[in-house]
Residue, then its C-alpha position, 0 to 999 in steps of 0.5 A: m500499500c505505501a509503495e502504491a501510494r508513493q508511485r501515485g504521488q502521495g506523501r502520506i496514508t491515513v487509517l481510522w480506528v475505534p479506541h478499544a482495548n481490543g481494537p487495532e491500534q497497537f497494530y497501527l502503531r507497530v507498522g508506522f502509523r501515529p495518531t494525528g490528534e484528530t478524531l472523526h465520529g469517535q475514530v482516531l485518525g492515524e497517519r504514516l508519512l511516506t517521506 
């Protein structure tokens, strides 16, 4: 996904997740996403910079 986004000229990719003890947050953090501090409908917005 990262390679495809770079190839298309993107500088970052984003994901949303619901904060929950058994949610995907730890997975996203391990693969390089960081919370932006923004939320959308109660979901955390995470980004991974591609630079």
